[in-house]
N, C-alpha and C positions, 0 to 999 in steps of 0.2 A: 682098388674097388673090385670086389669079387661078385660073381653071379650068386643071387640069393635063390635058394631052393623054393620051388613052387611059384616063383614070380613069373608072370606072363611077360614074354619079350615085348619090348616096345619098339616102335618104328620112328626114327628121328630123321627129319629132312634138315640138313645143316647147310645153309647158304654161306659161302665164303667170298669176301671181297676179292676182286681181281687185282688189287693193289699190293705189290710187294710180297716178300716171303713171310713177314711177321704174322699176318693174319692166318696164313695156311699152317705155319709151324705150331702156333698155339692151338689152333683147331685140332691138329693132329693129336696133340696131347690129351685134349678133352675126349676126342673120338676114341682114342686108345682105352681110356677108362670106361667109356660107355660100352664098348665091345667086351671088355673084361666082365662087365655086369650082365652080358648075354643079350644085348640089344642089337637091333639092326639099324645101320646108319647109311643114309644116302647123302653123300657130299656133293653139293652143286657148286662148281667152281670152274674158273678158267686157269687156275694154277696148275703147275706140273704135277702129274700123278705120283711121281716118285717121292714127293714130300710125304705122301700118306702111305704108299705101299711099302717103302723101305722101313717104315716104323711099325706098320700094321700088316700082318698077313692073316686075313680072315675072310671066310666066305660071307660074313655078315657086313662087309664093307663094300659099298657100291659107289663108284665115281661117275658122276654125270657132268660132262664138259659143256657148260653153258656160261656165257658172259652176260651178267645182268647189271654190273656196275664197273666203272673203269678206274675209280679212285682219282689219283692225280697223275696227269701226263708229265713225265720228266724227260727233258732233252738229254740229260746225263744224270749221274748219281746225285747231283746236288741241285739241279735247276728244275723248278716246276714251271710249266707253261700254263698260266691261269686260264687264258682264253681257250686254248686247245683242250684243257680239261673239261670246261663247261660244254664246249661244242661236242666233244666225244660223249659226254654223259647224255646230252640231248639225243645224239644219234643212237646210243645204245639202249637208253631206258625211257626216254620221253616220247620220241616219235612212235616207236612200236609198243607203247605202254598197254593199250587195250589188248593187243595180241599176246603180250607177255603175261598179263594177268589171267587171261583166259587159259593159256597153255599151262601155266603153273598151277592154277586152281584145279584143273582137270588131273594133272599129274599127281598132285598131293592126294587127291581122292583115290587115284588108281593105286597108290602104294599104301593107302589106309594109314596116313601119317598120324602119329600120336601127338607130335609137337613139331613146330617149325622153330629152328634156331638160326639166328642171323648174326654174322660177324663181318661187316655191319651193313648188309645189303638192304637198302631201304625198301625196294619194291617187294621183297620177299614178305615183309610184314603185312602189306596190303593183300598180297596173294593169299596169305594164310587166312586173313579175315574173310576173303571171298569164298574160300574153301570150307569155312567153318571150323578151322583148326586154330588152337591157341598158338601164340608166338612169343618168343623171348629173344632179346638181343644179348650178346656177350661181347663186350668191347670196352675200350678205354676212351673212345671218341666216336662222334657221329659225323656223317658227311655234311649235314647242314651247317655244323660248326666250322668245318674245314672250308667249305665253299663260300661261307659268308665273306671271307677276305677276297675271294675272286670276283665277287659281284661288283666291287668298287671299280675295277677296271673294265668290267663287261658292260656296265650300264643297267638301267632300270628294266630293260626288256627281259633280263635274266632273273629278276626277283622271284618270279613264280617257281623257278626251280627249287629254291631254298624252301619255300613254303610247302611245296609238294613233298619234298624229302621229309620235312618235319612231320607233316601229316601222315606219311607212311609209317614213320617210327611210332607215332602215337597209337597205332593199332596193336603194339606189343603189350603184353600184360605187365612186363617190367623189364628193366635192364640189369644184367649181371655185370657189375662195374669193376673193371680191373684197376689195379693201382696205377697212379700216374694219369688219372682220368681228367678229361676236360668237362666243362659245363655241358650238360645234356638235358635241357629243360623240356624237350619234346616227349620224354618218357614220363609215365605217370608214377612209377614206383622204382625203387632201387634196392639191390642187394649187393653188398660189397664182398669181395673174395680176395684171397692172397694172389701172389704172382702165379701166372700159368707159365711154367718153365719146362722145357724138354729135359728129361732125365739123362744122366751120363751113361754111356755104354762102356767106355774104357777109361782107365786112370791116366793121369798126367804122365807117369813113368812109361806106360805102355805106348802112348802116342809118340813121345820123344824117342823111344827106342826104335819105333818103326821109321821115324824120320832121320835117325842117326844123329840126334842132337843131344849133347851132354846135359846133365841136370844143372850144371852151373853156368850154362850158356844162357844169356838173356835173349828172350824171344818176343817180338812184336807180331801180332796178327793183324793183317790189313783186310778189313771186312766191311764192305759196303752193301751187304745184303744181296738182294736179287738184281742189283743194278751194278754191273761191272764198271769200274771207274774209267779204265782205259787210259789213264795218264802215264806218261813216261816216268819210270822209276830209275833212280840212280844210286850207285853204291854209297856215295857220301851222304845220302839222306839219313843213314843210320849212324848212331854212335859206334865207335870202334868195338868190335867183338860181338855186336848184335846180329841176329838173324831175323828176317821178316818172312812170315808165312802169308802168301797172297791168295785170297779167295776171289773167285770170279774172273780170273785173268782170261783174256781171249786166247784162242788156240795159237795164233801166230805171235803173241806178245813175247818179246825177249826180255829177260830179267837179268840184273847183275848177279854176281856170284853169291852175294849175301842175301838174296831174295829167293824163296822157294815157292814155285807155283803148285798150288794144291788142286787135285782133281775137282771137277764141278759137282760130283755127287758125294762129297765128303759129309760126314755128320759133324756140323760146325761146333756144337757144344763141347765135344771132346777136344777139339783143337783150341778152343778158347781157354779151357782149363789148363792146357799144356803151355800156355803163353803167360808172359809176365804183365803185358798190357795189350790193349787193342786200339786200333785206329780205325775210325769209321764214322758213320752218320748216326743221328739219333732216330731210332725206331724202336717199337715196343719189343720186338724179338731180341735185338742186340742188347738193349738196355736191361731187359729182364735177366738175360743170361750173364751179363757183366755183374749185376747185383747179386744174383744167386750164387755165382761161383767166385765172387770177390776178385774180379779182374778189372783193374781201372780202365776206363774207356776215354781215349782222346778223341773228342768229337768235333765235327764241323757242322755248322748250321745250314739248313735249307730255308729260304724265305718262302712265305705263303703256305706254310704247313703248320696250322695253329695248334697241332698236338705237341709240338716240340717244347715250348716253354714249360709245360706241365711235366713232361717226362724228364726234361733237363733238370728241373728243380728237384725232382725225386732223386735223380742220379747224384747231384751235387750234395744233397742233404745227407746222403749216406757215404760221403767221402769217396766217391767212385767215379768222378768225372773231371776232365780237364778240357777246356775249350781251346781249339787251335784256330787261328785266323786262316781264312781260306788262302790268302796270299802265301802264307808260310807253308801251308799244306802243299800248294802247287809248286813252290820253288824249293821245297826240300829242307826248310829250316825246322826240322822235327826235333832235334836234340833237346832243346830246353823244355819242350812239352813232355818228352819221354822221361826226362829226369824228374820233372814235377810229378808225373803220373806214378812212377814207382816209389815216390816218397809218401804217397797216400796210404791210408789204412782203411780199406773198405769195411763198412760196419753194418751192412744190411743184415738184420737179425729177425725180420718178420717171416711169415710163412712163404714157402715156395711150392706148396702142394695144391695150387689153384686148379690144376687139371682135374684132380680127384674131387675137390669141393664143388666145382662147376658141374661135373657129371652127376653128383648126388642131387644137386638142386634141380637140374634138368629132369632127372628121373622122377623126383618127387612131384615136380610140376606136371609132367606128362601123366602121372597117376592121379592127378586132381588135388594134390595137397597144396595148402596155402603156405607159401614160403616167404612172402613179402612182409616187411615191417609195417604195422598199421599207421605209424606216425607219418609215413610218407604217402599215404593213400590220397586219392583225389587227383583231379586233372591237373597236369603241369604243362600242358601244351600252350604255346604262345598263340595269341589271338590277333596279332598285328604283324606288319613287316618289321617289327622290333627285332625279329630274329637276326636282322642284319647288324644289330648292335650287341651281339654276344661279347665283343671285345670289352664292353663296358662293365664286365665284372671286375675290371681293374680299378674302378673309381670308388671312393668312399660313398656309402649309401647304397651299395650294390645289393641286389636282391636275387642274385642267381646262385644256385647251389654250387659251391666250389669246395675242393678238398680242404680238410682241416689244416694240413701242413702247408697248403698254398696260402691260406689266409694268414697263417703264422708267418710265412715268408714276407707277406705284406707288412705285418706289424713290425717285423724285425728291420724294416727299412727305416731305422730310427733317424736317418739323415734326410728323410723326406722333408721338403719345405712345409712347415706347419701353417695352418690357416690362422686367421686373426683370433678366432675364439679358442685356439688350442694353446696359445702362449701368452702369458702375462707380459705386457709391455713394461719397459723400464724407462727411467728418466734419461733424457739425452743431454742433460746439462753438463756432464763431465766428458761426453763424447768417448766414453770408455766402456768396455765390456770386462767381464771378470778375468779373462785370460789374454785378450788381445788389446793392444793399444792402437787406437785409431789415429793414424798419423795425418790423414787427410780425409775430408768428407764427414758425413753424418748419416747414421742409419735412420734418421727421420722418425724415430719411434715406431718403425714398421715391425710388427711382430714376426713376419716371415724372415726379414733380414736379421733380426736378433737370433731367430732360430737357426738361420744358416751359419752365423758365426759360431754358435754353440756346436753345430754339426762339424764345422772345421776343427774345433777343439777336440771333439770325440775322435775324429780321424787321427789327429796328432797323437792321441792317447794310444792308438793301436800300434804306433811305432815304438813305444817305450815299454809297454806291457802287453803280453798276449795271454788271455785267459783261455787255457786249453779246453775248458768245459763249455765255452761259449762259441757258437758258430758265427762267423762273420761272412757277409756276402762278398763275392769276388770283387764287385765294384768298390766296396769299402776298402778292402785290402789294397787294391790297385791304386786308388786315390791317395791313401795314406803313404804308399811307397814312392809316389812320384814327386812329392813336394819336398823341398829343403825347408824344413819348418823353422829354421833359424833366420831365414831371409824374408824380405817383404813380399806380400801377396796383395794383388789388386782384386777388388770385388766390384762387380757391376750388376745391375738389376734392371729388368725390363718386363712390364706387365703384358698379359694378353689384352684383348679388347672385345667389347660387346658392340656389335654393329646395330646401332639404334635405327638409323635410316641410311639408305644409299646402296648397301649390299654390293652385288657384283657389278654395279654400274661404274665402279672405279676404273675399269679398263676402257670404259667409254667416256672417261674424263668428266663424270658427273660430280655434283656436289654430294658429299657424304658427311654423316654425323656419327662420330665414334667415341665410345667411352672406355677409357682404360679400366680394366677390372682389378679386383683385389689380388687375384692369383697372378703370380709372376715367376719368371725364370731368373735364377742367380748363377753367375759365372765367376769362378775364382781362377786367376791366371798368375803365373810366375815365369819370369824370364830367367834363363841361366846361361852362363857360358857353356858351350858344348862339353868342355872338359869337366865341368862340375855338375852337369845334369844327372839326376838319379834315374837311370834307365831301367825299364822292366827287363827281365832276363831274356825274353825272346828278341826284344829290340836291341839289346846289347849283343846278343849272338849274331844278329843280322849285320850289325856294324862290323863286328870282328870278321865275319865271312867276306865282307867287301874289302877288308884290309886297307881302308882309307883313313884310319884314325878317327878322332871325334869330329862329327859334323852335326849341324843343327838338326834336331829332331823335334817333331810335334807329337805330344802324347795327350790324349783326351780320354776322360772318363765321363760317362753319362749315366746318372742314376735313373733307375726305373726299368732297366732291362729285365729284371726279375718278372715284370708284369707284361712283357711283350717278347716277341721272338726276334731280338736283336742282340748283338754282342755289346757288352758294357764298355769295352775299351777300343781305342783306335790309336794307331801310331804310324808315322811316316817320316822319312827323311824329307826335310823341306826342299832339298835339291831336286826332288821329284816334281816340284812345281816349275822347274826351269828346264829350258831346252835351248842349247847354244847361248846360254847366259840371259835369255829372255823368258818371261812368264809363258807357260804353255797356254794354248787356246782354251776357252771355256768348253768347247766341244770335247777336247781331249780330257779335260778335268771331269766332265760329266761321265765319260766312258770309264775313267779311272775309278770313280766312286761306285759305279754300277757293277763292277766286276764281282764284288762280294756283297750280295744283297743284305747280309746280316750287318754290314758296316756302312750301308748306303746313307744312314742317318748322319754320318760324319761330314757329309757334304755341307750341311747347314752350319757346321762349326768351322771346319777347315777351309771351307769355301770363302769365308770372310778374309782369310789371309791372302788367297790368290787374287781376290777382287782388289784388295789394297795394293798388291804388287802391280796389278795390271792398270788400274785406273789412276793411282796416285804415285806409282813408281817407288813404293816403299821397298827397301831391302831388309830382309830379316836375317841377321847374322847370328842371333842367339837362339838357343833352344827354347821351346815354349811348352809349358804344362798347363792344361786347362781342365777344370772340373765344372760340369754342368749339372745343376739340380733344378728341375722345373716343377713348379706347382701348377702350371697351366696344362690341363689334361689334353691329350691328343684326340683328334677326331671329333671334337665337339663344335667346331666352327668358331672358336674364340682365339684363333691365331697363335696356336702353340709354336708353330714354326717361326713366325715373325718374332716372337718373344725370344727364342733361342738365338736367332740371327742378330737381333738388336743388342741383346745382352752381351753376346760374344764380341761383336764389332766394337761396342763401347769399351769392353775390357781390354781388347787388343789395342785400341787407340790410346787408352789411358796408360797402359803399361809401356807404350812406345813413344809417349809424349806427343801424340797427334791431336791437333785441335780441329775437329771436324764439326761443322755446323749441323744442328739436328736434322734439317731437311736433307742435307747431303748424305748424312749417315743413313737415313731411311732409304734413299735412292740406291746407295751402295748395297744395302741389304737386299733390296729388290733384285739387284743383279745376281746376287747369290742364288736366290730362289728361282728366278727365271732361267738363268743361263747355266748354272752348275747343278742345282737340284733338278731343274727341268720342269718346274710347276708353273703354269701360265697365269700367275696371279697379278693383280694390279698392285698399286703401292700403298693403298690405304691401311693395310694391316701394319706394315712397317712404320708408317707415319704416325699412326695412333700409339704404337708401342714406344716410339722414340720421342714424340712431341706432345703426347697427351698430358693433361693435368688432372689432378684428383677432383672428382665431383664436377667435372666439366665435360662438355661434348666438344671434341675437336672438329671444327668445321673446315673441311678441306675440299678445294676444287681440284680435281685430279687432272689438271691441264698443264704439265703432267703431275705436279705435286705442289699446288699453291695452298698454303695455310691461310685461311681467312680470319682465323682467330679462335678463341675458345668461348663457347656459349655456356653461360651459367645454367645449371639445371635448377629450375625454380624450386623453392623449398617445399612446395606442396606436391611435387611430382617425384616419382621414384621409378627406376628401371630395374627389372630382374632379367636374368637369363635362365631358361629351363631347358635342360638337356633332353633331347628326344630319345637318346639311346641308340640312334642310328648313326653309324660312323660316317663322318663327312671327310671328303678329300678333294682338294682343288686339282689333284692330278687324275681324278676319275674321268670316265668317258663322257658323262653328261655335261660336266662343267666345260670341258674342252670343246665339245660339239656346239654348245650354246655360244661360247666365245667366237667360234668360227662363223656361226650364223649371224652374229652381231656385226662382225667385220664385213661379211658378205653384204648385209643390208646397207651398211654405210657406202660400200663401193657402188652398189646399184643406185642408191639415191644420188650420189655424186654424178654417176653416168647420166641419169635422167635429167638432172639439173643442167648438166653441160649441154646435152642435146636440146633441151627446151630453150636454153639461152640463145641457141643458134636459130631458133624458129619462133621468135616471140609472138608472131601472129597466130600461132597454133595454140597459144595459151588463152585462158579465160581472162576476165578483167584484170586479174592480179598481174598478168605478164605485160600489160600495156603501160608504157611509160618507163622513164629512166630508173625510178626507184625499184620497180619490179625486175628490171634487167640486172641491177646491182645485187639484188637479193638472190637471184638465180646464180649469178657468178660467184657469190660468197658460198652458196651451198655446193656448187661444183668444186670449190677448193676447200671444202670443209674438212677439218681435222677431227672434230669431235661430234658424235651423234647428239650428245646432250645439248648442243647449241641450237638444234632445231626446236622450235616451239611446238607444242601439241597441235595448235590450230593450223599451223603451217603444214605439218605432217598430214593432218586429216584432209586439208584442201588439195594438196598437190601429189601426194605419194602413196597414201594408204591403199588406194584401189589398184595401183600399178605394181605394187610389191608382192611377189608370190609368197604364200605361206611356207612352201618347201621348195628346195631346188637340189638337184643331184650335184655332187662334187664335180663330176665330169662336165655337166652342162655349164656350171658356173665358170670353170677354168676355160672352156672353149669360148665363152662369150666375154669374159672379163679378165682373163689371165690370172693375176694374183689378187688375194684379198687384203694385202698390205698389212698383215699382222706378222711381226717377226718371231712370235713365240709359238704359233700353232701351224700345223700343216694340214691341208685339205686332202682327204682321201677320195679319190675319184669314184670309188665304188659305193660310197655312202650317200644317203639323202640327209640334208640338213634343214632344220627348221630355220626360217628367216624372219617371218612376220613377227612372231612374239618376241624373239631376242632383239629385234630392231625397235619395237615399240617400248620395251622395258626401259632403256636408258632415257628415251625421249620424255615419256610420261613420268618416269622415276625422278628425273632431275627436277621437274616441276613440283612433284610431291615433296621432295626434300626441302626445296626452297620454301614451300608453304609451311612445312613442319617447323622449320627454323624460325620463320616469322611468327607463327602461332605461339611458340614458347615464350615470347616476350609479351603476349597478350595478358589481360587481367585474368586472375584466377576465377574459373567458373566451370561448371559441368559441361557447358557448351564448348569451352576451350578443350577440355579433356576429350570430349566426344569427337571433336574435329581432328585432334591429334590421333586418336585411336582409329578413326576412319581411314586416315592416310596410311597407317600401318597395315590395316587389313587389305587395302588396295594393293600395297606393295607385296604382301604375302601371296595374293591370288595371281599377281603378275609373275611371280616366281613359278607358280604351278603351271601357268600357261606356257612358260619357257621349257617345262620339263624338269625343273630343278626343285620340285616339291618332294614330299615323302609322306607316307601314311602316318608316321609318328608325329611329325611337325604339324600336319593337318589336325590330328587328334588334339594336340595341345592348344592350338588356336581355337578349335571348337569348344574345348573345355573353358577357355577364357570367356568366350562369347556366352556360353550357357550361364556362367556365374554373373557376368555383366548384366544380363537381361533377366536374371532370376529375381522375383519379388521377395522370396524368402531369404535371400542372402544380402539384399541391399548392396549390390555389387559396387566395389570401389576400384575395379580393374576396367580399363577402357580400350585397350588395344593390344595387338600381338602380331608378330611377323616372324617368318623364318629369317635367318641371318646369313651373312657372309656369302659363301659360294653355293649354299643350299644343298639339296640332296641329302637331307638329314641334318645332324648337328643340333644347334641350339635355337630356341625361339626366344625373342626379346619381348617382354611384357611391360606395359606401361600402366601405372595406376597412381592413386593417391598415396602420399607418403604418410600413411597412418597404420597403426597396428592391425586394423581389420584387413588391410590389403595383404599383409604377411600371412594372416590366417587363411585367406582365400587362396594364396599361392600354395600353402600346405595342403589345402583341400584338393587343388588340382593335382598335386603330387600323388595323393592317395587314390584319386579317381583314375589317374593314368596307370598307376600300378595295378589297380583292379582290372583295368581293360587289357593291359599288355603283359603283366607279370614283372614289370621293371619299374623300380622306384627312381625317378629322375633326380639328378643333382641340380641344385639351384645355385646360380651365381648371383651374388648380391654384394654391393659395396664397390668402392673405387680406390685407386692408388695412383701415385705420380708416375709419369712416363720416365724413360731411361735418362733423358737429358735433364729433367727436373731433379731426378735423384742424384745425378752425378756419379761419382765413384768413391770407393773407400780404399785407402792404402792402410794395411794393417801389419802388425808385427807382434810376435809373442813377447809378453812382458819380460820373460826371463832373459831376453837379449838386450833389454833397454838399460841404460846407465843413468 
């Protein structure tokens, strides 16, 4: 980009995020092109000056050192501290917000800025608006999208941070969107550009000559960006004859002879091109240079950085990426990954002149030209806390703008469990499918199970023929490679559940009513003798390194990793579950799975094996291969985790000849979630998934897990689930705090009852007499809050129970809250009143609901049922477990219910499960008009929030009713 004669120089204020090198390096390339065009650039950043000044020597470049955003706080090169990130952002950009805006607006006026450019500092956009200067963002992600994941652990008090960031971004005229981008609905308009990549200064031969490395020597560059990894490196990590160039090594770090420490101020692109492959993390700068210069990247994931799945998919799409398991990275099992990387043929052939293109767009914008496409004009900012549901671009029916190649990647997941309306069912009379013989069990004419069997056949096909013109996902190839397709395979199925009534009262031992939904998780499992197991290359290399011969290995593939930031595979030696011949503790197992956040999901699957070892004394001497494909979407409050646990436990039990009663199986699965995963859930999710029956409500008294039976859903009543788009998590701060408050309330009531029983004369009429004394003694020994009747609570305890109590005060007065799953934080204040009331009144509401279901059909019956649901919903809100999105859905149901123009046939709605987002259960008449009104709610919600919600409808059998399938390829049958 050259300076045009007669053109007036423009003044650009370019704000750069304080996170990592990638932002600064790509900004440097854009700035270089703007200066070539004769413009004056003021860079506002906390990044090191040398990133800009070594690339650009010009009197028109001004560096202003200011920190206006912090990005993500990392404790090391791979670990993001979510709470620390939010706390630091509040300190840097929220508390001094008014002062920052005033200072920046005045400064922009003082330099007479022509245009403000942000990559991707939120507050800079608002400052530009205050100064009356146009603003543009240049980025592949926005911080509202990244922080949306952090809010889950931080709690509702941090929601305003996300909305403020999105509001700041909305002041931009448009976003210049870089390849590998995330959804960014806060921006009104979009212009797409090629990769912004730093140019090369020296050739591969020149760099190797400087380092004294021969052209035929294989070289790995170890590059973790601006975050020095600091791990101890050893000679044997590299294949024989290889050399490793280490970026970012500390001054005192000693390296083996086959590792070369590079100076801190090197120009990284030149050294990348001098290498045969690269080892590092996924970041825009690293990935863009790997793609542009066709150097394969062996990458390791970071959790809680929502940018990564999008950048990773771009990397792998162009045959330029290999994922390494964090455990293998840290223990030096690099060789199989290096071998895989150098076998790739990187094929990125799109533009790499993004720096020049972006500079042209910025110049034209500053000069007043319109460069945005009209088709994307109009407001795109979100109008609700739905911004917390960005992740839900992963579900069908999404209405969030995502990259074309990303949508294609979703479509290519041909092994996804299809829904009932996607697959034509087949007759089960022969108990056979086209390619598999069913040796045991029946697919019950379930379309998703038939689809799963077809998916297995497609995986088998990958082992016999490879179409070089067709790309296959890593998870598909891994699954195809781990099964011995000539041997028997066991298939189990477990559905998610819709919480009709009861909700989070399960851990207070309340009555709950749960409906198994149509969406389900399928698990295929195969046992193999260790000598015959088909191991993945890295697992095989790990065994060879140990020199112990063949030992039992667990290999797991979980489909759907393309749509979230987790690794698709997991493997471990089953001996790692043993210590001195005995199963390791659940605490050690929880630590084991938490070491690599990208594989933490494996605790739901592998944890079932440890629980069976611990609780039932089962010994696993064979290797195990497991494939998990779940149609139960995550984060919707429909028990996706329970479905995985129950399906896996059922498959493991069937493959090992274990006869476990349905109730016992559910309780074992709860142990997986409570003690190994570390989520403080009750047991109703696992019970519904294991014991549920199609088109019936499972009535369960959670004391601790008593199945009262199955309640027929009357033919005139129908239940739907509508997804709010706000991600739900039982591991979030709100759910855990409410659970703690509930157990605190129980402890306080027991204490009050005990002391009152000792001074009967101090009670009112109720305490006089033997019956009153026995009642107090029962309440003092109470195990379950739900056993207190509402009138008893109102009479004796409601006025004495505080609404809030500090953790420290409670511990000083009562000691422990008697919950083995949660821990009180002395520094926090806990709500006690509402969490205690909820299970007491909730249990009464569920009992009334169950009784009303058997009443004669009438609008009065439906209205009464609906009123109980509404009361339950508002009780959630009182506990702090509501959300804007779920409130909006309930409001829309009420509007249609009471609308004269619609002749409403919907009668009730409530938030479900653990609350804080997720799904709303709706009840109405089982007629077509109700379905039309549900569709109307979908459209109104979309108009209000920008998100088209998914609707759950229909039911299916629980895992134990389904049983299991034993299948085998027909070609092996005689």
